[in-house]
C-alpha positions as protocol buffer text, in pm:
chain_id: "A"
residue {
  index: 1
  type: UNK
  ca { x: -122 y: 4711 z: -121 }
}
residue {
  index: 2
  type: UNK
  ca { x: 114 y: 4487 z: -320 }
}
residue {
  index: 3
  type: UNK
  ca { x: -48 y: 4235 z: -550 }
}
residue {
  index: 4
  type: UNK
  ca { x: 57 y: 3876 z: -487 }
}
residue {
  index: 5
  type: UNK
  ca { x: 230 y: 3700 z: -773 }
}
residue {
  index: 6
  type: UNK
  ca { x: 167 y: 3362 z: -612 }
}
residue {
  index: 7
  type: UNK
  ca { x: -56 y: 3137 z: -823 }
}
residue {
  index: 8
  type: UNK
  ca { x: -401 y: 3087 z: -679 }
}
residue {
  index: 9
  type: UNK
  ca { x: -443 y: 2740 z: -535 }
}
residue {
  index: 10
  type: UNK
  ca { x: -777 y: 2567 z: -555 }
}
residue {
  index: 11
  type: UNK
  ca { x: -941 y: 2437 z: -238 }
}
residue {
  index: 12
  type: UNK
  ca { x: -902 y: 2081 z: -366 }
}
residue {
  index: 13
  type: UNK
  ca { x: -524 y: 2096 z: -387 }
}
residue {
  index: 14
  type: UNK
  ca { x: -487 y: 2244 z: -39 }
}
residue {
  index: 15
  type: UNK
  ca { x: -696 y: 1970 z: 118 }
}
residue {
  index: 16
  type: UNK
  ca { x: -454 y: 1693 z: 18 }
}
residue {
  index: 17
  type: UNK
  ca { x: -379 y: 1483 z: 318 }
}
residue {
  index: 18
  type: UNK
  ca { x: -68 y: 1281 z: 376 }
}
residue {
  index: 19
  type: UNK
  ca { x: -138 y: 912 z: 331 }
}
residue {
  index: 20
  type: UNK
  ca { x: -18 y: 633 z: 560 }
}
residue {
  index: 21
  type: UNK
  ca { x: 138 y: 334 z: 389 }
}
residue {
  index: 22
  type: UNK
  ca { x: 224 y: 2 z: 551 }
}
residue {
  index: 23
  type: UNK
  ca { x: 507 y: -176 z: 369 }
}
residue {
  index: 24
  type: UNK
  ca { x: 541 y: -545 z: 454 }
}
residue {
  index: 25
  type: UNK
  ca { x: 851 y: -717 z: 313 }
}
residue {
  index: 26
  type: UNK
  ca { x: 1116 y: -943 z: 465 }
}
residue {
  index: 27
  type: UNK
  ca { x: 1380 y: -801 z: 226 }
}
residue {
  index: 28
  type: UNK
  ca { x: 1498 y: -521 z: 455 }
}
residue {
  index: 29
  type: UNK
  ca { x: 1715 y: -353 z: 189 }
}
residue {
  index: 30
  type: UNK
  ca { x: 1424 y: -343 z: -59 }
}
residue {
  index: 31
  type: UNK
  ca { x: 1182 y: -226 z: 210 }
}
residue {
  index: 32
  type: UNK
  ca { x: 1415 y: 59 z: 312 }
}
residue {
  index: 33
  type: UNK
  ca { x: 1465 y: 161 z: -52 }
}
residue {
  index: 34
  type: UNK
  ca { x: 1089 y: 164 z: -117 }
}
residue {
  index: 35
  type: UNK
  ca { x: 1031 y: 351 z: 210 }
}
residue {
  index: 36
  type: UNK
  ca { x: 1270 y: 630 z: 104 }
}
residue {
  index: 37
  type: UNK
  ca { x: 1114 y: 640 z: -241 }
}
residue {
  index: 38
  type: UNK
  ca { x: 760 y: 666 z: -106 }
}
residue {
  index: 39
  type: UNK
  ca { x: 858 y: 924 z: 155 }
}
residue {
  index: 40
  type: UNK
  ca { x: 997 y: 1137 z: -129 }
}
residue {
  index: 41
  type: UNK
  ca { x: 639 y: 1128 z: -268 }
}
residue {
  index: 42
  type: UNK
  ca { x: 504 y: 1257 z: 66 }
}
residue {
  index: 43
  type: UNK
  ca { x: 375 y: 928 z: 206 }
}
residue {
  index: 44
  type: UNK
  ca { x: 422 y: 832 z: 571 }
}
residue {
  index: 45
  type: UNK
  ca { x: 564 y: 481 z: 556 }
}
residue {
  index: 46
  type: UNK
  ca { x: 576 y: 216 z: 829 }
}
residue {
  index: 47
  type: UNK
  ca { x: 768 y: -104 z: 753 }
}
residue {
  index: 48
  type: UNK
  ca { x: 720 y: -457 z: 888 }
}
residue {
  index: 49
  type: UNK
  ca { x: 935 y: -758 z: 805 }
}
residue {
  index: 50
  type: UNK
  ca { x: 654 y: -1016 z: 822 }
}
residue {
  index: 51
  type: UNK
  ca { x: 280 y: -1060 z: 846 }
}
residue {
  index: 52
  type: UNK
  ca { x: 276 y: -1114 z: 1225 }
}
residue {
  index: 53
  type: UNK
  ca { x: 435 y: -773 z: 1293 }
}
residue {
  index: 54
  type: UNK
  ca { x: 224 y: -615 z: 1019 }
}
residue {
  index: 55
  type: UNK
  ca { x: -96 y: -747 z: 1175 }
}
residue {
  index: 56
  type: UNK
  ca { x: -5 y: -567 z: 1499 }
}
residue {
  index: 57
  type: UNK
  ca { x: 38 y: -247 z: 1295 }
}
residue {
  index: 58
  type: UNK
  ca { x: -298 y: -292 z: 1123 }
}
residue {
  index: 59
  type: UNK
  ca { x: -470 y: -339 z: 1459 }
}
residue {
  index: 60
  type: UNK
  ca { x: -336 y: 1 z: 1569 }
}
residue {
  index: 61
  type: UNK
  ca { x: -374 y: 207 z: 1249 }
}
residue {
  index: 62
  type: UNK
  ca { x: -612 y: 209 z: 951 }
}
residue {
  index: 63
  type: UNK
  ca { x: -355 y: 240 z: 674 }
}
residue {
  index: 64
  type: UNK
  ca { x: -452 y: 402 z: 344 }
}
residue {
  index: 65
  type: UNK
  ca { x: -247 y: 151 z: 143 }
}
residue {
  index: 66
  type: UNK
  ca { x: -86 y: -180 z: 243 }
}
residue {
  index: 67
  type: UNK
  ca { x: 202 y: -290 z: 20 }
}
residue {
  index: 68
  type: UNK
  ca { x: 266 y: -656 z: 89 }
}
residue {
  index: 69
  type: UNK
  ca { x: 524 y: -912 z: -25 }
}
residue {
  index: 70
  type: UNK
  ca { x: 387 y: -1262 z: -81 }
}
residue {
  index: 71
  type: UNK
  ca { x: 654 y: -1498 z: 52 }
}
residue {
  index: 72
  type: UNK
  ca { x: 778 y: -1405 z: 400 }
}
residue {
  index: 73
  type: UNK
  ca { x: 871 y: -1587 z: 722 }
}
residue {
  index: 74
  type: UNK
  ca { x: 629 y: -1618 z: 1019 }
}
residue {
  index: 75
  type: UNK
  ca { x: 323 y: -1521 z: 814 }
}
residue {
  index: 76
  type: UNK
  ca { x: 312 y: -1507 z: 434 }
}
residue {
  index: 77
  type: UNK
  ca { x: 131 y: -1234 z: 241 }
}
residue {
  index: 78
  type: UNK
  ca { x: -175 y: -1446 z: 164 }
}
residue {
  index: 79
  type: UNK
  ca { x: -225 y: -1539 z: 531 }
}
residue {
  index: 80
  type: UNK
  ca { x: -171 y: -1175 z: 636 }
}
residue {
  index: 81
  type: UNK
  ca { x: -433 y: -1063 z: 383 }
}
residue {
  index: 82
  type: UNK
  ca { x: -683 y: -1322 z: 508 }
}
residue {
  index: 83
  type: UNK
  ca { x: -618 y: -1218 z: 870 }
}
residue {
  index: 84
  type: UNK
  ca { x: -673 y: -849 z: 785 }
}
residue {
  index: 85
  type: UNK
  ca { x: -989 y: -944 z: 594 }
}
residue {
  index: 86
  type: UNK
  ca { x: -1123 y: -1104 z: 915 }
}
residue {
  index: 87
  type: UNK
  ca { x: -1026 y: -830 z: 1165 }
}
residue {
  index: 88
  type: UNK
  ca { x: -1057 y: -517 z: 949 }
}
residue {
  index: 89
  type: UNK
  ca { x: -1238 y: -611 z: 627 }
}
residue {
  index: 90
  type: UNK
  ca { x: -1255 y: -247 z: 514 }
}
residue {
  index: 91
  type: UNK
  ca { x: -876 y: -256 z: 465 }
}
residue {
  index: 92
  type: UNK
  ca { x: -873 y: -553 z: 225 }
}
residue {
  index: 93
  type: UNK
  ca { x: -935 y: -327 z: -75 }
}
residue {
  index: 94
  type: UNK
  ca { x: -622 y: -128 z: 15 }
}
residue {
  index: 95
  type: UNK
  ca { x: -372 y: -406 z: -61 }
}
residue {
  index: 96
  type: UNK
  ca { x: -101 y: -388 z: -324 }
}
residue {
  index: 97
  type: UNK
  ca { x: 89 y: -714 z: -349 }
}
residue {
  index: 98
  type: UNK
  ca { x: 451 y: -708 z: -460 }
}
residue {
  index: 99
  type: UNK
  ca { x: 602 y: -1040 z: -559 }
}
residue {
  index: 100
  type: UNK
  ca { x: 891 y: -1191 z: -746 }
}
residue {
  index: 101
  type: UNK
  ca { x: 711 y: -1526 z: -761 }
}
residue {
  index: 102
  type: UNK
  ca { x: 469 y: -1486 z: -1050 }
}
residue {
  index: 103
  type: UNK
  ca { x: 543 y: -1844 z: -1156 }
}
residue {
  index: 104
  type: UNK
  ca { x: 454 y: -1996 z: -817 }
}
residue {
  index: 105
  type: UNK
  ca { x: 116 y: -2177 z: -862 }
}
residue {
  index: 106
  type: UNK
  ca { x: 6 y: -2107 z: -501 }
}
residue {
  index: 107
  type: UNK
  ca { x: 87 y: -1735 z: -531 }
}
residue {
  index: 108
  type: UNK
  ca { x: -75 y: -1714 z: -874 }
}
residue {
  index: 109
  type: UNK
  ca { x: -391 y: -1890 z: -754 }
}
residue {
  index: 110
  type: UNK
  ca { x: -422 y: -1664 z: -450 }
}
residue {
  index: 111
  type: UNK
  ca { x: -369 y: -1342 z: -647 }
}
residue {
  index: 112
  type: UNK
  ca { x: -633 y: -1443 z: -904 }
}
residue {
  index: 113
  type: UNK
  ca { x: -881 y: -1512 z: -624 }
}
residue {
  index: 114
  type: UNK
  ca { x: -862 y: -1175 z: -445 }
}
residue {
  index: 115
  type: UNK
  ca { x: -962 y: -824 z: -544 }
}
residue {
  index: 116
  type: UNK
  ca { x: -618 y: -670 z: -499 }
}
residue {
  index: 117
  type: UNK
  ca { x: -359 y: -501 z: -716 }
}
residue {
  index: 118
  type: UNK
  ca { x: -27 y: -670 z: -796 }
}
residue {
  index: 119
  type: UNK
  ca { x: 313 y: -549 z: -913 }
}
residue {
  index: 120
  type: UNK
  ca { x: 600 y: -782 z: -993 }
}
residue {
  index: 121
  type: UNK
  ca { x: 960 y: -747 z: -882 }
}
residue {
  index: 122
  type: UNK
  ca { x: 1176 y: -575 z: -985 }
}
residue {
  index: 123
  type: UNK
  ca { x: 941 y: -290 z: -895 }
}
residue {
  index: 124
  type: UNK
  ca { x: 947 y: 18 z: -1115 }
}
residue {
  index: 125
  type: UNK
  ca { x: 908 y: 343 z: -924 }
}
residue {
  index: 126
  type: UNK
  ca { x: 651 y: 492 z: -1160 }
}
residue {
  index: 127
  type: UNK
  ca { x: 445 y: 174 z: -1159 }
}
residue {
  index: 128
  type: UNK
  ca { x: 445 y: 156 z: -779 }
}
residue {
  index: 129
  type: UNK
  ca { x: 337 y: 519 z: -736 }
}
residue {
  index: 130
  type: UNK
  ca { x: 71 y: 477 z: -1008 }
}
residue {
  index: 131
  type: UNK
  ca { x: -73 y: 168 z: -836 }
}
residue {
  index: 132
  type: UNK
  ca { x: -80 y: 343 z: -497 }
}
residue {
  index: 133
  type: UNK
  ca { x: -263 y: 637 z: -655 }
}
residue {
  index: 134
  type: UNK
  ca { x: -511 y: 394 z: -815 }
}
residue {
  index: 135
  type: UNK
  ca { x: -584 y: 227 z: -479 }
}
residue {
  index: 136
  type: UNK
  ca { x: -625 y: 563 z: -304 }
}
residue {
  index: 137
  type: UNK
  ca { x: -861 y: 690 z: -573 }
}
residue {
  index: 138
  type: UNK
  ca { x: -1064 y: 368 z: -577 }
}
residue {
  index: 139
  type: UNK
  ca { x: -1109 y: 380 z: -200 }
}
residue {
  index: 140
  type: UNK
  ca { x: -1197 y: 751 z: -200 }
}
residue {
  index: 141
  type: UNK
  ca { x: -1456 y: 690 z: -475 }
}
residue {
  index: 142
  type: UNK
  ca { x: -1594 y: 395 z: -278 }
}
residue {
  index: 143
  type: UNK
  ca { x: -1621 y: 607 z: 37 }
}
residue {
  index: 144
  type: UNK
  ca { x: -1813 y: 876 z: -152 }
}
residue {
  index: 145
  type: UNK
  ca { x: -2059 y: 618 z: -288 }
}
residue {
  index: 146
  type: UNK
  ca { x: -2097 y: 442 z: 49 }
}
């Protein structure tokens, strides 16, 4: 019998599951760019252009990570977060806010008052992937403890 030269893979690495990401941003070009980037890292990405559409998505699927812009038409990121917190509170720890408005007092006040991660535009690829990994790990650790 021939001996396999394939490296042995641990059980942990074969049990990796593909994670679902909801990306909420009214900047369609940015959303599409981030979608392609995240898909290249093996995430399944659904995009929504505003909080109203995103809320419909959240009602249908428990996303692993929700990447959310702050200032959008129809429903801003803070209102979307508060709506998700009411209808599916277990998802509120899965938010990653992306904003170009760090100097906006309303945005700043909201972000300081919630337990969510934040990255500022322009978004660096490595930083985005690192923050998603952090959220996934934090939620997996929380599920193990719960």
